[in-house]
N, C-alpha and C positions, 0 to 999 in steps of 0.2 A: 353412496355418493356423498355422504359429509364429510367422509375420510379424504375423497378426493379437493374437496375446497379446502378444506383445511390444508393439504398438502401443499394445492396451488399457492394459498396465502403463503406459508410460509418460507416456500420459494422465493416469491415474489419480496417479501421481506427481507430476506438473506439477501438477494440481490441488490437490493437498495443500500442497504447497509455496506455491502461489498464496494460498491459504486461511491459512497458519498468518503468510503476511507481512498479508496483510489484517487479521488477527485482531492481529498486532504494531500495525499503524497507528491501529486501531480502542481501544487499550490504552496506546499511550505516553503517557510522562507528558511537561509542556511542556520538559522537561529533555532527555528523549531523544530530543525530536522536533528540539529546536534542535541538536543534534548531527550531523543531517544537513545536509550542505552545501548554502546557500541557504537556510536554514530557521533565520529567528531569532527573538526573542521575539514580535512582531507576529502573525509566519504559524503560528506556535506557538498561538497565542492563537485565531487564526482558524480553525485545524484543527479543534482542541480543540471550540469553540463549534459548527462546521457537523456535528462527528460527534454530536454530543450531540442535535442535531433530527435525526438519521437516519446509522447506521452506514453507513460506506463498504462498498461490496460489489465494487467495481473501482475500477482504479487511476484508469479513465477519470472513475468516479465520483467518485472525490478530487480531480478538477478544477473541480469545484462552487464549491472553497473561494475567496474573492477574493484574488488575489495569486498562486494558483498555475495554473501553465501548464503545456505540456506536457514543458519542459525539469525545473522543478521535481519532477513528476511521475513523471520518469525518475530524478534521484536520487533518490530516497523508494523507487521500486522497488528499485533496486540498492541499498541499502543494507541494508534489512531484510530482503533474501535470506541 
């Protein structure tokens, strides 16, 4: 029983952290985005334009931005934690 409680808590905590990370991604300024390795002015502008169409709900969703592949998505994911 304790294992289930601990597992539930860990899943909740991870979800909360993940949600905050996506919130940061959905609200970061162009300058803040450019602080991430691999994100320059053009990609930051593309990220902002894409999130204005529809907020990012996952890091897989983030890859819909033109020029953002798995490596760039991983860099962003690591940066915003």
